[in-house]
N, C-alpha and C positions, 0 to 999 in steps of 0.2 A: 886947801889941799887936805885938810883933816877929814872931809866927808866923802872923798872920792871912792875909797876902797869899800865901804859898806854898800854903796849904791851898786857897784859892779857885782858884789856878792849876792845881792837880792835878785839882780837880773839873771845871773847864772842859775840860781835856785829855781826861779820861775820857769826858765827854759827846761831845766831838768825835770821839773814836775810835769810840765806840759808834754814832754816826750814820753813820760811814763804813762800818760792817759791813753796814748795811741797804741801801746804794745799789747799783744794778746796775753790773756791770762789763762792759767791752768784750769779754771773752773768752767770755761766755755767748751762745748762739744759740738761737732759737726753733725747735723741731722742725718739719720740713716735713710737710704733709698727705700721706697715702698716695695714690698715683696709681691711677685706675680706668679700664678700657677701656670706652668707651661705643659702642653700636650706632648706625649712622647714622640720623638721624631719618627717619620716614616722611613724605615730602613730598606724597603723593597724586598725584604726576605719573603720566602714562600713557606706556607705551613701545610698546604694540601693541594693535590692535583687530581682531578677526576676527568676521565675520558667519557664523553657523552655521545651516544648515537645508537642506531638500531643494530642488533646482533644477528638478525635474520632478514634476508633480502630475497624477494621474489625475482627470478631471473628476468622477468619483464621489466625490472628496474633498469635494465641496460638502455632503456629509452631515455633515461634521465640520470642525474647525478645525486648523490647523497651527501649531506653535510655532517661532519663530525667535529666536535668542539672540545676545547680544553677549558675546563672550569678551574680557576686558580684562586686560592685565598691566601691572604697574608695575615700575620698575627695582629697588626695594627689596624686592619680593616681600612687601609688607605686606598686599596686598589693597586694591582700589580701591572706594571708596564712590561709585557713580555719581550719587548724589543731590547731590553737591557739584560735579558737572560738567553741562555743557549736552548733553543727549541728545535726539535727534529721530529718529523713524522715519517713512518715507513710502512709499506705493505709487504708481507712475506711472500705473497703470490700475485704478482702483477697480471698474470693471465686470468685471474678471477676478478680482482679489483685493483685498479691503478689510481694513485693520487695524481690528479690532473692539475690541481692548483692549491696553493697555500696562501691564506690571507696574510696581510702585513702583520708582523709580530708573531705569527704562528698560532693565533687564537683558534683558527678553524681551517679545515681542508674540504675539498670536494673530491669524492671518489666516484669513478666511473666503473661500471660492472660489465664484464665481457662474457662470462660463462659460469655455469653451475660449479660449485666447489666451496672450498673454505680458504680464507686468508686471515692472517693475524695482523691487525693494525697496532702499531707501537708508537706511543707518544713519550718523548723524553724531554723533560724540563729540568735543566741542571742535573741534580742527582736523582730526581724522581723519574720512575719508569712505570708507565701504565700501558696495559695491553688489553685488546678485545678480539676474541675470535668471532669472525663474521661468516655466516653460512649463507651461500647463495643457492636457492632451491629452484629446481625446474618448476614451471607454472603448474598449478593443480589441474588435473584432467580427470574425467569420469573413468573410474577403473572398476567399479563394482555396483551392482544393484542388490538391495536388500528388501525382501517382501515380508510384510507383517499382516496377520500371524503366519508363522511358518507352517502350522497345521491347524485346521479348523474342522468342526463337525456341524452339520446342519441337517435338519429333517427335510424329507422330500417336500418340495413346494416352498421351502423357506429360502432365505437369502442371508448372505454374510458379506461384509465389506473388507476388501484387501487394500493395503496401501504399499507403495514402493518409494524408496528414497535412494538417491545416488550417493556414492562414497568415492572420494578421490584417493590418490595413491598415498596420502598421508593419514588416511582414516577419518577425514573430516567430511561433513555433509557437502554434497555438490548439487547445485540446482539442475533439475532435469528440464531440458527444452522440449522434449517429446517423450511420450510414454504410451505403450500399447499393451493390451491384455488379450489373453486367450486361454482356452482349456483344452485338455487332451481328448475329451469326449463330450461333445455338445449334447448328446442324448442323455447324459447324466447331469451336466451342469453347464451353464453358459455364464459369461461375464461381460459386463458393460465396459465402455471406454473409461468410466470413472472408477472401476474396480469393484463393482457390486456383482457378486456371483449369486446366481439363482439356480437352485436345484430343481431338476425336473421331477416328474412323478416316477422316480426310479431309485434303485439302490446302487451303490458302487463308490469307487474312489477315482478321482481325477487329479491331474496335475494342473495347477494354475500357473500360467507363464506371464511374466512381466518382461517387456523388452524395450530397450532404448538404444538405437543405433545397432551396433553389433553385440551389445551385451544382453544377456538373458538371465533371469533369476526365476526360481521355482518355489512353489508352495504346494501343500497337499490339502485337498478338500474331500472329506468323507461324507457321503450322503446316506443317511439312515432312514428307516421307515418313519413316516409322520403319524402321530397318534392324536386323535381328537376324542374327548370324553364328553358324554352327555349325561347330565345328572340334574335332579331338582335342586333349586337354590336353597329351599328351606322345607323341612319336614317337621311337623309338630310331634307326631308319634306314629310308630308303626313301620311297615316295610316300605322300601323304595328300591329302585333299580338304577344301576349305573351301566351304561353300554359304551362300547368303544368302536371307533372306525380306524383302520390302518391303511395307509397308502405308501407304496404300491401294495396292491393285494397280494395274497400268497398264504402260505402255511406258516404260522408263527405259534410259539408257545407263550401263553399268557400267564402272568403271575400277578394276582390281585392281592393287595395288602391294605390294612386299615389301621388308623390310629384314632382313638377317642381323645379329643383335645379339650382342655379347659381354658386355654389362652390362645390368642390369635397366632402368635409366632414366638417360638418355633413349635412345630407339631412333630413329635418324635415317637419312638417306641412303636413302630409299625409291626403288625403281625400278619402273616400270610393267611388269607381267609378262603382263597380258591385259586386253583391253577389247572391248566390243561391246554391241549392243542386247540387253537381257534375258539377259545372260551371268550367270546366277544362281549359278554355281559355278566354281571354279578348282582345278586339281590342281597340287600342288607336291611337292617331294622334300626330305627331310631328310638331311643328311650326318651321319655318325657323329661328326664333329668340330664340329658346330654346337652352340652353347650354347642358342639359341632363335631363332625367326623371328617377325617381326611381319608380319601380313597386314592390309592396309587396303583397304576398299572405299569408293569414292566414287560416288554416283549423280548423274546429270544428266538433263535433259530431252532433250538432244542431245549429240553429240560435242563441239561447240564451246560449249555452254551452260555457265553457272556451276554450281558444285556445289550440290546441294540439301541433301545431308547426307553424312556420312562416319563410319565406325566402324572400330575396330582390334581385333584379337584376337591373343593370343600363343600360340605352339605351342612347347613345350619340347623340346629336343634332348638328346642324351647328353653333349655336351661332349667336350673332349680327354681322352685317357687320362692319368691322373696316378697317381703312387704312392699306394697306399692307397685307390683307387677312382676313380669318375668325377666330373667336375665337372658336375653336372646343373643343370637349370633351377632357380634358387634357391627358387622357390615350390612345388616338387614334391618328393616323396619317391621317390628312385630305388632300385631293387633290383638 
């Protein structure tokens, strides 16, 4: 009996120690959960609304319908489901344009056009309001002809080309399906179907007419006397003669001028060397040191009248003596 109590005490101590080994201690910590980066949630909020479609419609569009769309953006770029928003479309003038259908969610509409005029399309998405004024125009039609040039001058026997273009009621070019030409006096000038006017051997002024359907446009063509000059191409030294022919014939006042030139172009500083009624020729003289001379003839109805026409011809000269040969008129071959 003496040894019973110590044995029980040791057993109790062992149990106490074993129980302590299973108890949690303050030095142990539970591991933290790993951190994850999350995208911002899609809120469905709207940041911008744009109404997209044409603002000008041809009335011929009544044969079909036009689509207008709502372009909507959200700050998260997730895409917006308009079915979760309040969307309305209206037309201020249904007699011009009527909304005939709206796509599910209100993303787009179809508009039918009935007459020329204006209407305001209004798109409302929540608090956003967007409007577009649409103009329906009548179809373009030919309303005017324009002839170019409006005024032209041509020598007798010469020709000049006229062109015509169509213009619609909006000021834009309009294609011409047919175009005709004529002149007011065919004894002075005629004109071809392609617009080439040819002056007869006569003087005077005619009206050039272009017509397409019921429209007519006019231009003015002045026919002046034609002048031809006859002169030698090259003179080494001494006198030479320049003569003129004028058509149609008649009494004219001739003014002859001359310029001594050292360069081909330009030839300036003309001086009158002879003038008189029906003075059809003039005699001049070339110096061996001249490069070339320009002879100009101007004809008038009288000494004080305005110039009717003028022409110029060049006569080459020998030029100054240089080492290695003569400096001749550049457009000639000198021997």
